[in-house]
C-alpha positions as protocol buffer text, in pm:
chain_id: "A"
residue {
  index: 1
  type: UNK
  ca { x: 4320 y: 16630 z: 7029 }
}
residue {
  index: 2
  type: UNK
  ca { x: 4723 y: 16506 z: 6902 }
}
residue {
  index: 3
  type: UNK
  ca { x: 5016 y: 16683 z: 7101 }
}
residue {
  index: 4
  type: UNK
  ca { x: 5158 y: 16904 z: 7101 }
}
residue {
  index: 5
  type: UNK
  ca { x: 5500 y: 16816 z: 6785 }
}
residue {
  index: 6
  type: UNK
  ca { x: 5932 y: 16780 z: 6973 }
}
residue {
  index: 7
  type: UNK
  ca { x: 5990 y: 17134 z: 7082 }
}
residue {
  index: 8
  type: UNK
  ca { x: 6345 y: 17228 z: 6932 }
}
residue {
  index: 9
  type: UNK
  ca { x: 6629 y: 17169 z: 7126 }
}
residue {
  index: 10
  type: UNK
  ca { x: 6591 y: 17338 z: 7409 }
}
residue {
  index: 11
  type: UNK
  ca { x: 7015 y: 17531 z: 7460 }
}
residue {
  index: 12
  type: UNK
  ca { x: 7016 y: 17471 z: 7882 }
}
residue {
  index: 13
  type: UNK
  ca { x: 7032 y: 17108 z: 7831 }
}
residue {
  index: 14
  type: UNK
  ca { x: 7384 y: 16895 z: 7858 }
}
residue {
  index: 15
  type: UNK
  ca { x: 7512 y: 16639 z: 7898 }
}
residue {
  index: 16
  type: UNK
  ca { x: 7895 y: 16576 z: 8044 }
}
residue {
  index: 17
  type: UNK
  ca { x: 8091 y: 16256 z: 8010 }
}
residue {
  index: 18
  type: UNK
  ca { x: 8357 y: 16125 z: 8257 }
}
residue {
  index: 19
  type: UNK
  ca { x: 8493 y: 15921 z: 8046 }
}
residue {
  index: 20
  type: UNK
  ca { x: 8729 y: 15794 z: 8263 }
}
residue {
  index: 21
  type: UNK
  ca { x: 8492 y: 15647 z: 8467 }
}
residue {
  index: 22
  type: UNK
  ca { x: 8284 y: 15485 z: 8171 }
}
residue {
  index: 23
  type: UNK
  ca { x: 8296 y: 15134 z: 8213 }
}
residue {
  index: 24
  type: UNK
  ca { x: 8072 y: 15057 z: 7897 }
}
residue {
  index: 25
  type: UNK
  ca { x: 7823 y: 14855 z: 8025 }
}
residue {
  index: 26
  type: UNK
  ca { x: 7534 y: 15057 z: 7783 }
}
residue {
  index: 27
  type: UNK
  ca { x: 7307 y: 15075 z: 8030 }
}
residue {
  index: 28
  type: UNK
  ca { x: 7276 y: 15442 z: 7983 }
}
residue {
  index: 29
  type: UNK
  ca { x: 7172 y: 15340 z: 7665 }
}
residue {
  index: 30
  type: UNK
  ca { x: 6946 y: 15075 z: 7726 }
}
residue {
  index: 31
  type: UNK
  ca { x: 6768 y: 15282 z: 8003 }
}
residue {
  index: 32
  type: UNK
  ca { x: 6669 y: 15584 z: 7754 }
}
residue {
  index: 33
  type: UNK
  ca { x: 6310 y: 15619 z: 7659 }
}
residue {
  index: 34
  type: UNK
  ca { x: 6369 y: 15844 z: 7368 }
}
residue {
  index: 35
  type: UNK
  ca { x: 6734 y: 15689 z: 7231 }
}
residue {
  index: 36
  type: UNK
  ca { x: 6942 y: 16009 z: 7311 }
}
residue {
  index: 37
  type: UNK
  ca { x: 7227 y: 15767 z: 7404 }
}
residue {
  index: 38
  type: UNK
  ca { x: 7386 y: 15451 z: 7177 }
}
residue {
  index: 39
  type: UNK
  ca { x: 7777 y: 15297 z: 7216 }
}
residue {
  index: 40
  type: UNK
  ca { x: 8056 y: 15381 z: 6970 }
}
residue {
  index: 41
  type: UNK
  ca { x: 8213 y: 15047 z: 6891 }
}
residue {
  index: 42
  type: UNK
  ca { x: 8497 y: 15124 z: 6968 }
}
residue {
  index: 43
  type: UNK
  ca { x: 8591 y: 15221 z: 7262 }
}
residue {
  index: 44
  type: UNK
  ca { x: 8223 y: 15149 z: 7334 }
}
residue {
  index: 45
  type: UNK
  ca { x: 8154 y: 15546 z: 7547 }
}
residue {
  index: 46
  type: UNK
  ca { x: 7801 y: 15649 z: 7473 }
}
residue {
  index: 47
  type: UNK
  ca { x: 7726 y: 15894 z: 7276 }
}
residue {
  index: 48
  type: UNK
  ca { x: 7492 y: 16218 z: 7291 }
}
residue {
  index: 49
  type: UNK
  ca { x: 7254 y: 16333 z: 7016 }
}
residue {
  index: 50
  type: UNK
  ca { x: 7094 y: 16586 z: 7123 }
}
residue {
  index: 51
  type: UNK
  ca { x: 6812 y: 16653 z: 6945 }
}
residue {
  index: 52
  type: UNK
  ca { x: 6714 y: 16331 z: 7144 }
}
residue {
  index: 53
  type: UNK
  ca { x: 6758 y: 16368 z: 7464 }
}
residue {
  index: 54
  type: UNK
  ca { x: 6465 y: 16512 z: 7695 }
}
residue {
  index: 55
  type: UNK
  ca { x: 6727 y: 16547 z: 8001 }
}
residue {
  index: 56
  type: UNK
  ca { x: 6546 y: 16336 z: 8207 }
}
residue {
  index: 57
  type: UNK
  ca { x: 6796 y: 16202 z: 8396 }
}
residue {
  index: 58
  type: UNK
  ca { x: 6716 y: 15826 z: 8368 }
}
residue {
  index: 59
  type: UNK
  ca { x: 7095 y: 15742 z: 8168 }
}
residue {
  index: 60
  type: UNK
  ca { x: 7245 y: 15969 z: 8507 }
}
residue {
  index: 61
  type: UNK
  ca { x: 7086 y: 15755 z: 8801 }
}
residue {
  index: 62
  type: UNK
  ca { x: 7102 y: 15415 z: 8630 }
}
residue {
  index: 63
  type: UNK
  ca { x: 7496 y: 15496 z: 8549 }
}
residue {
  index: 64
  type: UNK
  ca { x: 7633 y: 15219 z: 8781 }
}
residue {
  index: 65
  type: UNK
  ca { x: 7995 y: 15464 z: 8820 }
}
residue {
  index: 66
  type: UNK
  ca { x: 7779 y: 15792 z: 8789 }
}
residue {
  index: 67
  type: UNK
  ca { x: 8011 y: 15900 z: 8484 }
}
residue {
  index: 68
  type: UNK
  ca { x: 7691 y: 16040 z: 8367 }
}
residue {
  index: 69
  type: UNK
  ca { x: 7578 y: 16460 z: 8428 }
}
residue {
  index: 70
  type: UNK
  ca { x: 7320 y: 16560 z: 8268 }
}
residue {
  index: 71
  type: UNK
  ca { x: 7239 y: 16995 z: 8333 }
}
residue {
  index: 72
  type: UNK
  ca { x: 6888 y: 17124 z: 8245 }
}
residue {
  index: 73
  type: UNK
  ca { x: 6525 y: 17135 z: 8276 }
}
residue {
  index: 74
  type: UNK
  ca { x: 6330 y: 16801 z: 8156 }
}
residue {
  index: 75
  type: UNK
  ca { x: 6090 y: 16846 z: 7892 }
}
residue {
  index: 76
  type: UNK
  ca { x: 5862 y: 16692 z: 7722 }
}
residue {
  index: 77
  type: UNK
  ca { x: 5926 y: 16499 z: 7350 }
}
residue {
  index: 78
  type: UNK
  ca { x: 5797 y: 16272 z: 7130 }
}
residue {
  index: 79
  type: UNK
  ca { x: 6023 y: 15944 z: 7150 }
}
residue {
  index: 80
  type: UNK
  ca { x: 6136 y: 15909 z: 6775 }
}
residue {
  index: 81
  type: UNK
  ca { x: 6042 y: 15535 z: 6638 }
}
residue {
  index: 82
  type: UNK
  ca { x: 6394 y: 15418 z: 6475 }
}
residue {
  index: 83
  type: UNK
  ca { x: 6755 y: 15422 z: 6721 }
}
residue {
  index: 84
  type: UNK
  ca { x: 6919 y: 15693 z: 6526 }
}
residue {
  index: 85
  type: UNK
  ca { x: 7295 y: 15676 z: 6371 }
}
residue {
  index: 86
  type: UNK
  ca { x: 7535 y: 15719 z: 6554 }
}
residue {
  index: 87
  type: UNK
  ca { x: 7668 y: 15995 z: 6370 }
}
residue {
  index: 88
  type: UNK
  ca { x: 7402 y: 16124 z: 6288 }
}
residue {
  index: 89
  type: UNK
  ca { x: 7362 y: 16456 z: 6385 }
}
residue {
  index: 90
  type: UNK
  ca { x: 7607 y: 16356 z: 6784 }
}
residue {
  index: 91
  type: UNK
  ca { x: 7773 y: 16540 z: 6999 }
}
residue {
  index: 92
  type: UNK
  ca { x: 8113 y: 16458 z: 7010 }
}
residue {
  index: 93
  type: UNK
  ca { x: 8223 y: 16341 z: 7387 }
}
residue {
  index: 94
  type: UNK
  ca { x: 8585 y: 16340 z: 7486 }
}
residue {
  index: 95
  type: UNK
  ca { x: 8732 y: 15943 z: 7497 }
}
residue {
  index: 96
  type: UNK
  ca { x: 9037 y: 15828 z: 7763 }
}
residue {
  index: 97
  type: UNK
  ca { x: 9205 y: 15886 z: 7464 }
}
residue {
  index: 98
  type: UNK
  ca { x: 9160 y: 16275 z: 7462 }
}
residue {
  index: 99
  type: UNK
  ca { x: 9187 y: 16360 z: 7801 }
}
residue {
  index: 100
  type: UNK
  ca { x: 9448 y: 16638 z: 7802 }
}
């Protein structure tokens, strides 16, 4: 019996980053089982790829500075075979210079 195909992104899933709290340690990207977080090469802030996110909250629990908050109910999704490009379908997260 094969597993069902991944469901479309649940509009109730959201990731919030407190950019001033983020220290660019990359733990969130390293622990994400679906590779839904990648770091920008310039400021080392995570970029969220919502199409890959399952809201498992591992990134939130492992963040040493509590800079990540995941909202929404976890859902099952097949893990991508390779890390997606940081810009393909990425949701923009505010960086330190974007805060007003």
